[in-house]
N, CA, C and O atoms as a printed pandas DataFrame, in Angstrom:
     atom_number atom_name residue_name chain_id  residue_number  x_coord  y_coord  z_coord
0              1         N          MET        A               1   11.288  -84.762  233.375
1              2        CA          MET        A               1   11.935  -83.581  232.564
2              3         C          MET        A               1   11.116  -82.152  233.756
3              4         O          MET        A               1    9.966  -81.769  233.543
4              5         N          ASP        A               2   11.840  -81.668  234.735
5              6        CA          ASP        A               2   11.182  -81.062  234.781
6              7         C          ASP        A               2   10.957  -79.487  233.998
7              8         O          ASP        A               2   11.254  -79.394  232.807
8              9         N          SER        A               3   10.392  -78.221  234.789
9             10        CA          SER        A               3   10.696  -76.993  233.824
10            11         C          SER        A               3   12.031  -76.356  233.394
11            12         O          SER        A               3   12.582  -76.083  232.327
12            13         N          GLU        A               4   12.333  -76.231  234.866
13            14        CA          GLU        A               4   14.234  -75.962  234.642
14            15         C          GLU        A               4   14.982  -76.567  232.987
15            16         O          GLU        A               4   15.484  -76.020  232.005
16            17         N          ASP        A               5   14.774  -77.559  233.290
17            18        CA          ASP        A               5   15.810  -78.291  232.444
18            19         C          ASP        A               5   15.113  -77.815  231.177
19            20         O          ASP        A               5   15.642  -76.989  230.434
20            21         N          ARG        A               6   13.928  -78.344  230.945
21            22        CA          ARG        A               6   13.125  -78.088  229.275
22            23         C          ARG        A               6   14.078  -76.238  228.842
23            24         O          ARG        A               6   14.705  -75.891  227.841
24            25         N          PHE        A               7   13.736  -75.473  230.172
25            26        CA          PHE        A               7   14.129  -73.698  229.698
26            27         C          PHE        A               7   15.667  -74.190  229.904
27            28         O          PHE        A               7   16.054  -73.071  229.566
28            29         N          ASN        A               8   16.408  -74.611  230.061
29            30        CA          ASN        A               8   17.799  -75.177  229.648
30            31         C          ASN        A               8   18.184  -75.932  228.213
31            32         O          ASN        A               8   19.202  -75.710  227.559
32            33         N          GLN        A               9   17.436  -76.602  227.978
33            34        CA          GLN        A               9   17.710  -77.493  226.605
34            35         C          GLN        A               9   17.118  -76.817  225.480
35            36         O          GLN        A               9   17.625  -77.019  224.378
36            37         N          LEU        A              10   15.708  -75.721  225.618
37            38        CA          LEU        A              10   14.972  -74.718  224.787
38            39         C          LEU        A              10   16.928  -73.745  224.396
39            40         O          LEU        A              10   17.831  -73.599  223.572
40            41         N          ILE        A              11   16.564  -73.488  225.401
41            42        CA          ILE        A              11   18.268  -72.136  224.787
42            43         C          ILE        A              11   19.308  -72.665  224.491
43            44         O          ILE        A              11   20.402  -72.100  224.496
44            45         N          ALA        A              12   19.174  -73.407  224.300
45            46        CA          ALA        A              12   20.746  -74.594  224.110
46            47         C          ALA        A              12   20.508  -74.929  222.264
47            48         O          ALA        A              12   21.308  -74.891  221.328
48            49         N          GLN        A              13   18.490  -75.369  222.360
49            50        CA          GLN        A              13   18.692  -75.493  221.174
50            51         C          GLN        A              13   18.440  -74.454  220.466
51            52         O          GLN        A              13   18.645  -74.771  219.294
52            53         N          LEU        A              14   17.979  -72.972  220.565
53            54        CA          LEU        A              14   17.705  -72.043  219.751
54            55         C          LEU        A              14   19.316  -71.401  219.797
55            56         O          LEU        A              14   19.565  -70.688  218.825
56            57         N          GLY        A              15   20.124  -71.517  220.518
57            58        CA          GLY        A              15   21.235  -70.817  220.629
58            59         C          GLY        A              15   22.256  -71.388  219.270
59            60         O          GLY        A              15   22.839  -70.608  218.518
60            61         N          SER        A              16   22.321  -72.896  219.153
61            62        CA          SER        A              16   22.483  -74.024  218.353
62            63         C          SER        A              16   21.929  -73.309  217.338
63            64         O          SER        A              16   22.566  -72.319  216.979
64            65         N          LEU        A              17   20.276  -73.707  216.440
65            66        CA          LEU        A              17   19.789  -73.060  215.528
66            67         C          LEU        A              17   20.098  -71.521  215.333
67            68         O          LEU        A              17   20.620  -71.166  214.275
68            69         N          ASN        A              18   19.786  -70.560  216.349
69            70        CA          ASN        A              18   20.539  -69.555  215.810
70            71         C          ASN        A              18   21.862  -69.174  214.633
71            72         O          ASN        A              18   22.003  -68.516  213.602
72            73         N          GLU        A              19   23.042  -70.438  215.938
73            74        CA          GLU        A              19   24.562  -70.176  215.695
74            75         C          GLU        A              19   24.422  -70.411  213.833
75            76         O          GLU        A              19   24.754  -69.768  212.838
76            77         N          GLN        A              20   23.823  -71.547  214.081
77            78        CA          GLN        A              20   23.648  -72.109  212.345
78            79         C          GLN        A              20   23.278  -71.384  211.214
79            80         O          GLN        A              20   23.918  -71.440  210.164
80            81         N          VAL        A              21   21.603  -70.251  211.477
81            82        CA          VAL        A              21   21.531  -69.536  210.800
82            83         C          VAL        A              21   22.200  -68.536  210.547
83            84         O          VAL        A              21   21.977  -68.122  209.409
84            85         N          ARG        A              22   23.116  -67.811  211.250
85            86        CA          ARG        A              22   23.972  -66.451  211.394
86            87         C          ARG        A              22   24.770  -67.479  210.513
87            88         O          ARG        A              22   24.276  -67.121  209.444
88            89         N          GLN        A              23   25.538  -68.376  210.195
89            90        CA          GLN        A              23   26.971  -68.713  209.727
90            91         C          GLN        A              23   26.098  -69.251  207.927
91            92         O          GLN        A              23   26.696  -69.162  206.855
92            93         N          LEU        A              24   24.921  -69.667  208.050
93            94        CA          LEU        A              24   24.754  -69.829  207.023
94            95         C          LEU        A              24   24.151  -68.160  205.758
95            96         O          LEU        A              24   24.329  -68.020  204.548
96            97         N          GLU        A              25   23.514  -67.303  206.690
97            98        CA          GLU        A              25   23.461  -65.318  206.425
98            99         C          GLU        A              25   25.123  -64.582  205.964
99           100         O          GLU        A              25   25.593  -64.185  204.898
100          101         N          ASP        A              26   25.594  -64.656  207.239
101          102        CA          ASP        A              26   26.834  -64.168  207.102
102          103         C          ASP        A              26   28.315  -64.557  206.198
103          104         O          ASP        A              26   29.271  -63.905  205.778
104          105         N          VAL        A              27   27.833  -66.188  206.173
105          106        CA          VAL        A              27   29.529  -67.030  205.495
106          107         C          VAL        A              27   28.348  -67.314  203.615
107          108         O          VAL        A              27   28.070  -66.674  202.601
108          109         N          ASP        A              28   28.064  -68.725  204.254
109          110        CA          ASP        A              28   27.507  -69.365  202.849
110          111         C          ASP        A              28   27.022  -68.214  202.094
111          112         O          ASP        A              28   27.504  -67.872  201.014
112          113         N          TYR        A              29   26.052  -67.621  202.689
113          114        CA          TYR        A              29   25.003  -66.538  201.594
114          115         C          TYR        A              29   26.401  -66.042  200.761
115          116         O          TYR        A              29   26.620  -66.290  199.575
116          117         N          MET        A              30   26.956  -65.567  201.329
117          118        CA          MET        A              30   27.630  -64.200  201.040
118          119         C          MET        A              30   29.091  -65.312  199.352
119          120         O          MET        A              30   29.359  -65.282  198.151
120          121         N          THR        A              31   29.417  -65.967  200.534
121          122        CA          THR        A              31   30.462  -67.325  199.164
122          123         C          THR        A              31   29.609  -67.625  198.154
123          124         O          THR        A              31   30.078  -67.605  197.016
124          125         N          ALA        A              32   28.045  -67.998  198.360
125          126        CA          ALA        A              32   27.358  -68.405  197.174
126          127         C          ALA        A              32   26.965  -67.033  196.384
127          128         O          ALA        A              32   26.366  -67.053  195.309
128          129         N          THR        A              33   27.238  -66.240  196.823
129          130        CA          THR        A              33   26.672  -64.861  196.135
130          131         C          THR        A              33   27.442  -64.859  194.816
131          132         O          THR        A              33   26.984  -64.933  193.676
132          133         N          TYR        A              34   29.409  -64.705  195.439
133          134        CA          TYR        A              34   29.720  -64.931  194.624
134          135         C          TYR        A              34   30.601  -65.672  193.772
135          136         O          TYR        A              34   30.996  -65.196  192.708
136          137         N          LYS        A              35   30.990  -67.015  194.250
137          138        CA          LYS        A              35   30.934  -68.019  193.533
138          139         C          LYS        A              35   30.259  -68.871  193.230
139          140         O          LYS        A              35   30.724  -69.831  192.617
140          141         N          GLY        A              36   29.166  -68.804  193.506
141          142        CA          GLY        A              36   27.934  -69.328  192.682
142          143         C          GLY        A              36   27.885  -70.702  193.632
143          144         O          GLY        A              36   27.403  -71.750  193.201
144          145         N          TYR        A              37   28.376  -70.588  194.816
145          146        CA          TYR        A              37   28.205  -72.190  195.760
146          147         C          TYR        A              37   28.740  -72.011  196.759
147          148         O          TYR        A              37   29.950  -71.830  196.616
148          149         N          SER        A              38   28.362  -71.973  197.827
149          150        CA          SER        A              38   29.042  -71.940  199.314
150          151         C          SER        A              38   30.093  -72.492  199.828
151          152         O          SER        A              38   30.650  -73.056  198.887
152          153         N          ASN        A              39   30.798  -72.687  200.954
153          154        CA          ASN        A              39   31.992  -73.334  201.100
154          155         C          ASN        A              39   31.802  -74.691  201.535
155          156         O          ASN        A              39   32.784  -75.432  201.563
156          157         N          ALA        A              40   29.973  -75.378  202.092
157          158        CA          ALA        A              40   29.877  -76.542  201.314
158          159         C          ALA        A              40   28.840  -77.115  200.671
159          160         O          ALA        A              40   28.035  -78.001  200.960
160          161         N          GLY        A              41   29.112  -76.114  199.323
161          162        CA          GLY        A              41   28.691  -76.931  198.629
162          163         C          GLY        A              41   27.541  -76.838  197.519
163          164         O          GLY        A              41   27.214  -77.270  196.414
164          165         N          LEU        A              42   27.018  -75.707  198.894
165          166        CA          LEU        A              42   25.371  -75.338  198.523
166          167         C          LEU        A              42   25.136  -74.552  197.494
167          168         O          LEU        A              42   26.196  -74.190  196.983
168          169         N          THR        A              43   23.972  -74.029  196.842
169          170        CA          THR        A              43   24.236  -73.031  195.964
170          171         C          THR        A              43   23.149  -72.063  196.070
171          172         O          THR        A              43   22.300  -72.327  196.921
172          173         N          LEU        A              44   23.020  -71.166  195.494
173          174        CA          LEU        A              44   21.598  -69.615  196.803
174          175         C          LEU        A              44   21.364  -70.111  197.005
175          176         O          LEU        A              44   21.880  -70.850  197.843
176          177         N          GLU        A              45   19.925  -70.319  196.257
177          178        CA          GLU        A              45   18.989  -71.126  196.005
178          179         C          GLU        A              45   19.203  -72.002  197.617
179          180         O          GLU        A              45   18.848  -71.476  198.672
180          181         N          GLU        A              46   19.675  -73.039  197.564
181          182        CA          GLU        A              46   19.745  -74.483  198.727
182          183         C          GLU        A              46   20.102  -73.532  200.174
183          184         O          GLU        A              46   19.603  -73.785  201.270
184          185         N          VAL        A              47   21.290  -72.138  199.853
185          186        CA          VAL        A              47   21.276  -71.787  201.544
186          187         C          VAL        A              47   20.243  -71.089  201.691
187          188         O          VAL        A              47   20.081  -70.923  202.900
188          189         N          LYS        A              48   18.968  -70.281  200.746
189          190        CA          LYS        A              48   18.124  -69.977  201.206
190          191         C          LYS        A              48   17.262  -70.680  201.774
191          192         O          LYS        A              48   16.610  -70.072  202.622
192          193         N          ASP        A              49   16.945  -72.027  201.584
193          194        CA          ASP        A              49   15.840  -72.941  201.632
194          195         C          ASP        A              49   16.192  -73.825  203.050
195          196         O          ASP        A              49   15.408  -74.437  203.775
196          197         N          GLU        A              50   17.815  -73.642  203.180
197          198        CA          GLU        A              50   18.275  -73.986  204.869
198          199         C          GLU        A              50   17.739  -73.062  205.433
199          200         O          GLU        A              50   16.711  -73.324  206.058
200          201         N          ILE        A              51   18.175  -71.847  205.417
201          202        CA          ILE        A              51   17.860  -70.371  206.308
202          203         C          ILE        A              51   16.250  -70.372  206.055
203          204         O          ILE        A              51   15.514  -69.387  205.985
204          205         N          ASP        A              52   16.063  -71.124  205.991
205          206        CA          ASP        A              52   14.125  -71.204  205.691
206          207         C          ASP        A              52   13.934  -71.623  206.581
207          208         O          ASP        A              52   13.481  -71.082  207.590
208          209         N          ARG        A              53   14.393  -73.241  206.326
209          210        CA          ARG        A              53   14.259  -74.137  207.269
210          211         C          ARG        A              53   14.639  -74.069  208.905
211          212         O          ARG        A              53   14.140  -74.160  210.027
212          213         N          LEU        A              54   15.564  -73.902  208.381
213          214        CA          LEU        A              54   16.262  -73.934  210.188
214          215         C          LEU        A              54   15.344  -72.511  210.445
215          216         O          LEU        A              54   14.238  -73.029  210.288
216          217         N          ARG        A              55   15.144  -71.559  210.636
217          218        CA          ARG        A              55   14.044  -70.531  210.986
218          219         C          ARG        A              55   12.588  -71.216  211.126
219          220         O          ARG        A              55   12.063  -70.982  212.215
220          221         N          GLN        A              56   11.920  -71.923  210.345
221          222        CA          GLN        A              56   11.094  -73.204  210.428
222          223         C          GLN        A              56   10.861  -74.062  211.602
223          224         O          GLN        A              56    9.892  -74.784  211.840
224          225         N          GLN        A              57   12.099  -73.815  212.404
225          226        CA          GLN        A              57   12.392  -74.972  212.984
226          227         C          GLN        A              57   12.423  -74.320  214.795
227          228         O          GLN        A              57   12.192  -74.869  215.872
228          229         N          ILE        A              58   12.924  -72.588  214.317
229          230        CA          ILE        A              58   12.871  -71.781  215.007
230          231         C          ILE        A              58   11.380  -71.200  216.151
231          232         O          ILE        A              58   11.201  -70.575  217.196
232          233         N          GLU        A              59   10.732  -71.792  215.268
233          234        CA          GLU        A              59    9.545  -71.038  215.432
234          235         C          GLU        A              59    8.817  -71.473  216.607
235          236         O          GLU        A              59    8.457  -70.858  217.611
236          237         N          PRO        A              60    8.682  -72.702  216.237
237          238        CA          PRO        A              60    7.957  -73.083  218.118
238          239         C          PRO        A              60    8.385  -73.138  219.466
239          240         O          PRO        A              60    7.772  -72.898  220.506
240          241         N          LEU        A              61   10.402  -73.762  219.107
241          242        CA          LEU        A              61   10.935  -73.325  220.712
242          243         C          LEU        A              61   10.804  -71.812  221.124
243          244         O          LEU        A              61   10.994  -71.498  222.299
244          245         N          ASN        A              62   10.453  -70.791  220.093
245          246        CA          ASN        A              62   10.481  -69.264  220.805
246          247         C          ASN        A              62    9.451  -69.474  221.280
247          248         O          ASN        A              62    9.563  -69.328  222.497
248          249         N          ARG        A              63    7.965  -69.881  220.868
249          250        CA          ARG        A              63    6.586  -69.725  221.506
250          251         C          ARG        A              63    6.428  -71.197  222.548
251          252         O          ARG        A              63    5.329  -71.622  222.903
252          253         N          GLU        A              64    7.591  -71.762  222.885
253          254        CA          GLU        A              64    7.832  -72.857  224.258
254          255         C          GLU        A              64    8.535  -71.945  224.757
255          256         O          GLU        A              64    7.986  -71.299  225.650
256          257         N          LEU        A              65   10.015  -71.551  224.368
257          258        CA          LEU        A              65    9.932  -69.747  225.423
258          259         C          LEU        A              65    9.498  -68.860  226.205
259          260         O          LEU        A              65   10.024  -68.505  227.260
260          261         N          ASP        A              66    8.562  -68.480  225.747
261          262        CA          ASP        A              66    7.762  -67.207  225.373
262          263         C          ASP        A              66    6.687  -67.472  226.318
263          264         O          ASP        A              66    6.095  -66.564  226.901
264          265         N          ALA        A              67    6.288  -69.395  226.563
265          266        CA          ALA        A              67    5.300  -70.131  226.907
266          267         C          ALA        A              67    5.881  -69.418  228.970
267          268         O          ALA        A              67    5.113  -68.912  229.788
268          269         N          PHE        A              68    7.768  -69.750  229.191
269          270        CA          PHE        A              68    8.234  -69.367  230.703
270          271         C          PHE        A              68    8.042  -68.432  231.603
271          272         O          PHE        A              68    8.100  -68.425  232.833
272          273         N          ASP        A              69    7.634  -67.074  230.230
273          274        CA          ASP        A              69    7.308  -65.953  231.495
274          275         C          ASP        A              69    6.310  -66.129  232.052
275          276         O          ASP        A              69    5.979  -65.384  232.975
């Protein structure tokens, strides 16, 4: 895989992960706060854990993307 392909793959992965975090923060977190569970049936604590898990996946991808600069 050449560097341009890897760069595009990183952008796509980051976009997907960031969208998942946005959904969790903007929708599921609020729903779980008021109802006690999210639309997916997660508790507020599970939503927070999922946000943290996704952010941990995002960090190394951002570092790798920064290396392209």
